[in-house]
Chimera marker file (.cmm) of the C-alpha trace (Angstrom):
<marker_set name="trace">
<marker id="1" x="-58.476" y="22.887" z="13.104" r="1" g="1" b="0" radius="0.5"/>
<marker id="2" x="-57.697" y="24.511" z="16.469" r="1" g="1" b="0" radius="0.5"/>
<marker id="3" x="-57.417" y="22.633" z="19.742" r="1" g="1" b="0" radius="0.5"/>
<marker id="4" x="-60.102" y="23.107" z="22.354" r="1" g="1" b="0" radius="0.5"/>
<marker id="5" x="-58.987" y="24.993" z="25.439" r="1" g="1" b="0" radius="0.5"/>
<marker id="6" x="-60.500" y="24.306" z="28.856" r="1" g="1" b="0" radius="0.5"/>
<marker id="7" x="-62.986" y="26.929" z="29.995" r="1" g="1" b="0" radius="0.5"/>
<marker id="8" x="-61.198" y="29.688" z="31.851" r="1" g="1" b="0" radius="0.5"/>
<marker id="9" x="-57.790" y="28.785" z="30.436" r="1" g="1" b="0" radius="0.5"/>
<marker id="10" x="-55.890" y="31.848" z="29.265" r="1" g="1" b="0" radius="0.5"/>
<marker id="11" x="-55.436" y="32.349" z="25.569" r="1" g="1" b="0" radius="0.5"/>
<marker id="12" x="-51.805" y="32.396" z="24.499" r="1" g="1" b="0" radius="0.5"/>
<marker id="13" x="-52.446" y="35.714" z="22.823" r="1" g="1" b="0" radius="0.5"/>
<marker id="14" x="-53.166" y="37.160" z="26.271" r="1" g="1" b="0" radius="0.5"/>
<marker id="15" x="-49.616" y="36.460" z="27.456" r="1" g="1" b="0" radius="0.5"/>
<marker id="16" x="-48.276" y="39.381" z="25.438" r="1" g="1" b="0" radius="0.5"/>
<marker id="17" x="-45.517" y="37.246" z="23.932" r="1" g="1" b="0" radius="0.5"/>
<marker id="18" x="-45.346" y="37.810" z="20.150" r="1" g="1" b="0" radius="0.5"/>
<marker id="19" x="-45.595" y="34.770" z="17.917" r="1" g="1" b="0" radius="0.5"/>
<marker id="20" x="-47.217" y="32.497" z="20.481" r="1" g="1" b="0" radius="0.5"/>
<marker id="21" x="-50.830" y="33.324" z="19.758" r="1" g="1" b="0" radius="0.5"/>
<marker id="22" x="-53.196" y="30.516" z="20.823" r="1" g="1" b="0" radius="0.5"/>
<marker id="23" x="-50.353" y="28.081" z="21.639" r="1" g="1" b="0" radius="0.5"/>
<marker id="24" x="-51.241" y="25.833" z="24.583" r="1" g="1" b="0" radius="0.5"/>
<marker id="25" x="-48.490" y="25.201" z="27.123" r="1" g="1" b="0" radius="0.5"/>
<marker id="26" x="-47.807" y="21.649" z="25.951" r="1" g="1" b="0" radius="0.5"/>
<marker id="27" x="-47.342" y="22.693" z="22.298" r="1" g="1" b="0" radius="0.5"/>
<marker id="28" x="-45.103" y="25.622" z="23.249" r="1" g="1" b="0" radius="0.5"/>
<marker id="29" x="-42.961" y="23.356" z="25.409" r="1" g="1" b="0" radius="0.5"/>
<marker id="30" x="-42.748" y="20.773" z="22.624" r="1" g="1" b="0" radius="0.5"/>
<marker id="31" x="-41.553" y="23.444" z="20.171" r="1" g="1" b="0" radius="0.5"/>
<marker id="32" x="-39.055" y="24.761" z="22.711" r="1" g="1" b="0" radius="0.5"/>
<marker id="33" x="-37.632" y="21.268" z="23.265" r="1" g="1" b="0" radius="0.5"/>
<marker id="34" x="-37.236" y="20.814" z="19.501" r="1" g="1" b="0" radius="0.5"/>
<marker id="35" x="-35.350" y="24.110" z="19.264" r="1" g="1" b="0" radius="0.5"/>
<marker id="36" x="-33.017" y="23.007" z="22.053" r="1" g="1" b="0" radius="0.5"/>
<marker id="37" x="-32.358" y="19.673" z="20.273" r="1" g="1" b="0" radius="0.5"/>
<marker id="38" x="-31.572" y="21.445" z="17.002" r="1" g="1" b="0" radius="0.5"/>
<marker id="39" x="-29.236" y="23.939" z="18.664" r="1" g="1" b="0" radius="0.5"/>
<marker id="40" x="-27.475" y="21.210" z="20.656" r="1" g="1" b="0" radius="0.5"/>
<marker id="41" x="-26.828" y="19.208" z="17.480" r="1" g="1" b="0" radius="0.5"/>
<marker id="42" x="-24.875" y="22.187" z="16.173" r="1" g="1" b="0" radius="0.5"/>
<marker id="43" x="-25.708" y="21.564" z="12.512" r="1" g="1" b="0" radius="0.5"/>
<marker id="44" x="-27.890" y="24.653" z="12.052" r="1" g="1" b="0" radius="0.5"/>
<marker id="45" x="-26.443" y="27.603" z="10.083" r="1" g="1" b="0" radius="0.5"/>
<marker id="46" x="-25.623" y="30.672" z="12.167" r="1" g="1" b="0" radius="0.5"/>
<marker id="47" x="-28.440" y="32.886" z="10.847" r="1" g="1" b="0" radius="0.5"/>
<marker id="48" x="-30.995" y="30.159" z="11.443" r="1" g="1" b="0" radius="0.5"/>
<marker id="49" x="-29.523" y="29.450" z="14.889" r="1" g="1" b="0" radius="0.5"/>
<marker id="50" x="-30.060" y="33.063" z="15.894" r="1" g="1" b="0" radius="0.5"/>
<marker id="51" x="-33.626" y="33.045" z="14.556" r="1" g="1" b="0" radius="0.5"/>
<marker id="52" x="-34.636" y="29.824" z="16.307" r="1" g="1" b="0" radius="0.5"/>
<marker id="53" x="-32.883" y="30.927" z="19.510" r="1" g="1" b="0" radius="0.5"/>
<marker id="54" x="-35.022" y="34.086" z="19.481" r="1" g="1" b="0" radius="0.5"/>
<marker id="55" x="-38.132" y="31.971" z="18.875" r="1" g="1" b="0" radius="0.5"/>
<marker id="56" x="-37.090" y="29.764" z="21.790" r="1" g="1" b="0" radius="0.5"/>
<marker id="57" x="-36.745" y="32.804" z="24.017" r="1" g="1" b="0" radius="0.5"/>
<marker id="58" x="-40.317" y="33.904" z="23.144" r="1" g="1" b="0" radius="0.5"/>
<marker id="59" x="-41.607" y="30.366" z="23.787" r="1" g="1" b="0" radius="0.5"/>
<marker id="60" x="-39.831" y="30.270" z="27.155" r="1" g="1" b="0" radius="0.5"/>
<marker id="61" x="-41.447" y="33.576" z="28.183" r="1" g="1" b="0" radius="0.5"/>
<marker id="62" x="-44.830" y="32.285" z="27.027" r="1" g="1" b="0" radius="0.5"/>
<marker id="63" x="-44.477" y="29.052" z="29.041" r="1" g="1" b="0" radius="0.5"/>
<marker id="64" x="-43.364" y="30.953" z="32.142" r="1" g="1" b="0" radius="0.5"/>
<marker id="65" x="-46.371" y="33.271" z="31.892" r="1" g="1" b="0" radius="0.5"/>
<marker id="66" x="-48.802" y="30.370" z="31.506" r="1" g="1" b="0" radius="0.5"/>
<marker id="67" x="-47.226" y="28.564" z="34.482" r="1" g="1" b="0" radius="0.5"/>
<marker id="68" x="-47.486" y="31.675" z="36.666" r="1" g="1" b="0" radius="0.5"/>
<marker id="69" x="-51.152" y="32.008" z="35.761" r="1" g="1" b="0" radius="0.5"/>
<marker id="70" x="-51.770" y="28.346" z="36.577" r="1" g="1" b="0" radius="0.5"/>
<marker id="71" x="-49.973" y="28.685" z="39.918" r="1" g="1" b="0" radius="0.5"/>
<marker id="72" x="-52.120" y="31.689" z="40.795" r="1" g="1" b="0" radius="0.5"/>
<marker id="73" x="-55.243" y="29.573" z="40.309" r="1" g="1" b="0" radius="0.5"/>
<marker id="74" x="-54.103" y="26.689" z="42.533" r="1" g="1" b="0" radius="0.5"/>
<marker id="75" x="-55.310" y="26.690" z="46.114" r="1" g="1" b="0" radius="0.5"/>
<marker id="76" x="-54.407" y="24.545" z="49.089" r="1" g="1" b="0" radius="0.5"/>
<marker id="77" x="-56.901" y="22.987" z="51.444" r="1" g="1" b="0" radius="0.5"/>
<marker id="78" x="-56.637" y="24.297" z="54.998" r="1" g="1" b="0" radius="0.5"/>
<marker id="79" x="-57.272" y="21.938" z="57.880" r="1" g="1" b="0" radius="0.5"/>
<marker id="80" x="-58.925" y="22.708" z="61.168" r="1" g="1" b="0" radius="0.5"/>
<marker id="81" x="-57.612" y="21.603" z="64.584" r="1" g="1" b="0" radius="0.5"/>
<marker id="82" x="-59.498" y="18.326" z="64.219" r="1" g="1" b="0" radius="0.5"/>
<marker id="83" x="-57.716" y="17.554" z="60.922" r="1" g="1" b="0" radius="0.5"/>
<marker id="84" x="-60.813" y="18.018" z="58.789" r="1" g="1" b="0" radius="0.5"/>
<marker id="85" x="-60.928" y="20.253" z="55.729" r="1" g="1" b="0" radius="0.5"/>
<marker id="86" x="-61.892" y="23.734" z="56.797" r="1" g="1" b="0" radius="0.5"/>
<marker id="87" x="-61.480" y="25.864" z="53.684" r="1" g="1" b="0" radius="0.5"/>
<marker id="88" x="-58.997" y="26.931" z="51.047" r="1" g="1" b="0" radius="0.5"/>
<marker id="89" x="-56.169" y="29.451" z="50.900" r="1" g="1" b="0" radius="0.5"/>
<marker id="90" x="-53.906" y="30.622" z="48.080" r="1" g="1" b="0" radius="0.5"/>
<marker id="91" x="-50.977" y="28.295" z="47.472" r="1" g="1" b="0" radius="0.5"/>
<marker id="92" x="-47.681" y="29.834" z="48.553" r="1" g="1" b="0" radius="0.5"/>
<marker id="93" x="-45.354" y="28.836" z="45.720" r="1" g="1" b="0" radius="0.5"/>
<marker id="94" x="-42.302" y="30.723" z="46.921" r="1" g="1" b="0" radius="0.5"/>
<link id1="1" id2="2" r="1" g="1" b="0" radius="0.2"/>
<link id1="2" id2="3" r="1" g="1" b="0" radius="0.2"/>
<link id1="3" id2="4" r="1" g="1" b="0" radius="0.2"/>
<link id1="4" id2="5" r="1" g="1" b="0" radius="0.2"/>
<link id1="5" id2="6" r="1" g="1" b="0" radius="0.2"/>
<link id1="6" id2="7" r="1" g="1" b="0" radius="0.2"/>
<link id1="7" id2="8" r="1" g="1" b="0" radius="0.2"/>
<link id1="8" id2="9" r="1" g="1" b="0" radius="0.2"/>
<link id1="9" id2="10" r="1" g="1" b="0" radius="0.2"/>
<link id1="10" id2="11" r="1" g="1" b="0" radius="0.2"/>
<link id1="11" id2="12" r="1" g="1" b="0" radius="0.2"/>
<link id1="12" id2="13" r="1" g="1" b="0" radius="0.2"/>
<link id1="13" id2="14" r="1" g="1" b="0" radius="0.2"/>
<link id1="14" id2="15" r="1" g="1" b="0" radius="0.2"/>
<link id1="15" id2="16" r="1" g="1" b="0" radius="0.2"/>
<link id1="16" id2="17" r="1" g="1" b="0" radius="0.2"/>
<link id1="17" id2="18" r="1" g="1" b="0" radius="0.2"/>
<link id1="18" id2="19" r="1" g="1" b="0" radius="0.2"/>
<link id1="19" id2="20" r="1" g="1" b="0" radius="0.2"/>
<link id1="20" id2="21" r="1" g="1" b="0" radius="0.2"/>
<link id1="21" id2="22" r="1" g="1" b="0" radius="0.2"/>
<link id1="22" id2="23" r="1" g="1" b="0" radius="0.2"/>
<link id1="23" id2="24" r="1" g="1" b="0" radius="0.2"/>
<link id1="24" id2="25" r="1" g="1" b="0" radius="0.2"/>
<link id1="25" id2="26" r="1" g="1" b="0" radius="0.2"/>
<link id1="26" id2="27" r="1" g="1" b="0" radius="0.2"/>
<link id1="27" id2="28" r="1" g="1" b="0" radius="0.2"/>
<link id1="28" id2="29" r="1" g="1" b="0" radius="0.2"/>
<link id1="29" id2="30" r="1" g="1" b="0" radius="0.2"/>
<link id1="30" id2="31" r="1" g="1" b="0" radius="0.2"/>
<link id1="31" id2="32" r="1" g="1" b="0" radius="0.2"/>
<link id1="32" id2="33" r="1" g="1" b="0" radius="0.2"/>
<link id1="33" id2="34" r="1" g="1" b="0" radius="0.2"/>
<link id1="34" id2="35" r="1" g="1" b="0" radius="0.2"/>
<link id1="35" id2="36" r="1" g="1" b="0" radius="0.2"/>
<link id1="36" id2="37" r="1" g="1" b="0" radius="0.2"/>
<link id1="37" id2="38" r="1" g="1" b="0" radius="0.2"/>
<link id1="38" id2="39" r="1" g="1" b="0" radius="0.2"/>
<link id1="39" id2="40" r="1" g="1" b="0" radius="0.2"/>
<link id1="40" id2="41" r="1" g="1" b="0" radius="0.2"/>
<link id1="41" id2="42" r="1" g="1" b="0" radius="0.2"/>
<link id1="42" id2="43" r="1" g="1" b="0" radius="0.2"/>
<link id1="43" id2="44" r="1" g="1" b="0" radius="0.2"/>
<link id1="44" id2="45" r="1" g="1" b="0" radius="0.2"/>
<link id1="45" id2="46" r="1" g="1" b="0" radius="0.2"/>
<link id1="46" id2="47" r="1" g="1" b="0" radius="0.2"/>
<link id1="47" id2="48" r="1" g="1" b="0" radius="0.2"/>
<link id1="48" id2="49" r="1" g="1" b="0" radius="0.2"/>
<link id1="49" id2="50" r="1" g="1" b="0" radius="0.2"/>
<link id1="50" id2="51" r="1" g="1" b="0" radius="0.2"/>
<link id1="51" id2="52" r="1" g="1" b="0" radius="0.2"/>
<link id1="52" id2="53" r="1" g="1" b="0" radius="0.2"/>
<link id1="53" id2="54" r="1" g="1" b="0" radius="0.2"/>
<link id1="54" id2="55" r="1" g="1" b="0" radius="0.2"/>
<link id1="55" id2="56" r="1" g="1" b="0" radius="0.2"/>
<link id1="56" id2="57" r="1" g="1" b="0" radius="0.2"/>
<link id1="57" id2="58" r="1" g="1" b="0" radius="0.2"/>
<link id1="58" id2="59" r="1" g="1" b="0" radius="0.2"/>
<link id1="59" id2="60" r="1" g="1" b="0" radius="0.2"/>
<link id1="60" id2="61" r="1" g="1" b="0" radius="0.2"/>
<link id1="61" id2="62" r="1" g="1" b="0" radius="0.2"/>
<link id1="62" id2="63" r="1" g="1" b="0" radius="0.2"/>
<link id1="63" id2="64" r="1" g="1" b="0" radius="0.2"/>
<link id1="64" id2="65" r="1" g="1" b="0" radius="0.2"/>
<link id1="65" id2="66" r="1" g="1" b="0" radius="0.2"/>
<link id1="66" id2="67" r="1" g="1" b="0" radius="0.2"/>
<link id1="67" id2="68" r="1" g="1" b="0" radius="0.2"/>
<link id1="68" id2="69" r="1" g="1" b="0" radius="0.2"/>
<link id1="69" id2="70" r="1" g="1" b="0" radius="0.2"/>
<link id1="70" id2="71" r="1" g="1" b="0" radius="0.2"/>
<link id1="71" id2="72" r="1" g="1" b="0" radius="0.2"/>
<link id1="72" id2="73" r="1" g="1" b="0" radius="0.2"/>
<link id1="73" id2="74" r="1" g="1" b="0" radius="0.2"/>
<link id1="74" id2="75" r="1" g="1" b="0" radius="0.2"/>
<link id1="75" id2="76" r="1" g="1" b="0" radius="0.2"/>
<link id1="76" id2="77" r="1" g="1" b="0" radius="0.2"/>
<link id1="77" id2="78" r="1" g="1" b="0" radius="0.2"/>
<link id1="78" id2="79" r="1" g="1" b="0" radius="0.2"/>
<link id1="79" id2="80" r="1" g="1" b="0" radius="0.2"/>
<link id1="80" id2="81" r="1" g="1" b="0" radius="0.2"/>
<link id1="81" id2="82" r="1" g="1" b="0" radius="0.2"/>
<link id1="82" id2="83" r="1" g="1" b="0" radius="0.2"/>
<link id1="83" id2="84" r="1" g="1" b="0" radius="0.2"/>
<link id1="84" id2="85" r="1" g="1" b="0" radius="0.2"/>
<link id1="85" id2="86" r="1" g="1" b="0" radius="0.2"/>
<link id1="86" id2="87" r="1" g="1" b="0" radius="0.2"/>
<link id1="87" id2="88" r="1" g="1" b="0" radius="0.2"/>
<link id1="88" id2="89" r="1" g="1" b="0" radius="0.2"/>
<link id1="89" id2="90" r="1" g="1" b="0" radius="0.2"/>
<link id1="90" id2="91" r="1" g="1" b="0" radius="0.2"/>
<link id1="91" id2="92" r="1" g="1" b="0" radius="0.2"/>
<link id1="92" id2="93" r="1" g="1" b="0" radius="0.2"/>
<link id1="93" id2="94" r="1" g="1" b="0" radius="0.2"/>
</marker_set>
């Protein structure tokens, strides 16, 4: 069973990051955190460490891409001289 994605939310397969197809941000982050825990424990064989590190790198790229897309969709409310909402403008995240 696949999880429902909000309308307009980008599909993970559209991020261009291999092996992250249809992974929502929260699941990708959860998997990335688990990889970090396993690597920090230090009880993973070298070959497996390299493989899960590479997976972690792909997950990190995927999460960054999804965050950038979310940031691009966020807008800030602009206020007029009287302090009332006047419109919206792109959020300057830098």
